[in-house]
Steps between C-alpha positions, in 0.01 A plus 500: 500500500670307222858579404527696178636310204809621318312477171321803362272529202416815308127543440415555134124453525275555800248242614167570326652697211399462136811689391802292399799715594849382422839620610739513204842437652700593191326838470466544879137608471145391578250451217134414473529183290125442453163506673337164565177433316178412677474493875809292579722681747828393656406278795807598705803728486715423198859596441856380482808422705791734413831355384344185357456367148259224405511271198277746310779765528282702735524568872356226723126563542328495839138456599483641853201421719405811690205664674504854355634624164851649490601766249724402208869566558503417870736235637327240718667239724362159404492144627507237222235230537514337154499564129268484203652298217377658178563508124421822312539518122708182507747631762535417866350787702505370859379727778593497867202486735571700813340678793556855622742430785412814699120461494399377849179337371714272281764391753336157521564427130825310452408234244253445218286287732436814708319664204134431428458275197263758349776766506742271317227410249435874442871558430518205260182610321624858464839406355335245270275764344625855564660554159187411305682194375570177677822458691603162633508453875710195577433509873576654835808384689604532864726771643820293477460505121426874512820563692694288247344700217607825670856375542514388135374841381751686718785289358376554143486877562856504637637301206328724243599816691867411454447491124309835507805673651733383221 
């Protein structure tokens, strides 16, 4: 059995869902943001890492490869394997790519090279088209870059949090 990671994500959207749920941190509530058009469904679990802040002033997004859907609101231990570099409406909207760290059938996945190319292509295709308008995918980067992104977003959250308390 793999060791559990110290990093947890919160699931916002279950794998296979057409519903785009979002957790509104300022209001401390869950909302149904929209329903995806057509037959595109989220290819994997989607959510965020608590106590982070990305350049888009939102929590750091996570695409978590998993076997079975997990309900929104649950915390899931993850293992970072990379990140999707993305631009949405002119802003950086990078997303960590991770694996459910407590799913035994996924213990062998530690890097992007451990994922089938078709799965990565499905993720890229989904995030290129899911809004009904084109987003720009700049590429997929290895886990070292994903871990750097996490650290940067944790530092940004801490620096902004100090200003929130004033």
